[in-house]
C-alpha positions, 0 to 999 in steps of 0.5 A: 667486924672483929679481929680475924684469927689466922696463922702467923706469917714470917713477917709478923714476928716483930709485931708478935714480939712487941705484943708479948713485950707489952704484955710482959710475957717471955719472948725467948724461943717464940720465933722458932715456933712461928709456924704454930703461932696464931694471931688475931688481926684487925685492920692489918694490926696484930691485936692478939696471939697464941702459940704452940710448941710441939714436943714429944709427949705434948704441946706447950701453949704460950704467948696468949696475949691480947692488946690492951684496947681489945681486952675484955671482948672475948679475944683471949677465949677465941685465941685459946680455943683456936690453939686447942683446936690446932693442937687437936689437929696436930694430934698432940696428946695434951697441952701444957702451959706455965703461967704466973698471972692467969691461973684463973683463966685456963681452967675454963678450957679444961686445964688443971693444975699439975706438978712440974714433974708430971710434964713430959721430958720433951716439954720440960726441955723447952725454953719456957720451962728451962729459963723463960718462966720462973720455977714458981710459975703454975703448971697446967695441963689439958688432956686431948 
């Protein structure tokens, strides 16, 4: 049986942060958004994550990561789709993201490249936009 995607628990914080560290993704601010973080769990081990941060004007998708031994099996797609469904359920008008390595991955889900200035002020005030990601990161949006 493959990994099960579910809401993160408070006790998952250290394991999610370790996965993000191994994936070389920003850690700052994630613990404040654990309530809207999804994890992929297999045999009790966290093998994937995707998190949403909710702001006025939209949601920020971050921390999409898959353990090395699980890559190539579609888990990143499943996590991204689950995060999109969560954003829809939470009635976010759009989802934004920053990436330095996955510009080719997210268009499959309807994300398009946009200018930083096209991101709502509330989302731009996030840790991801203000300090965790470089200003050279690609900015993308999916309207919901």
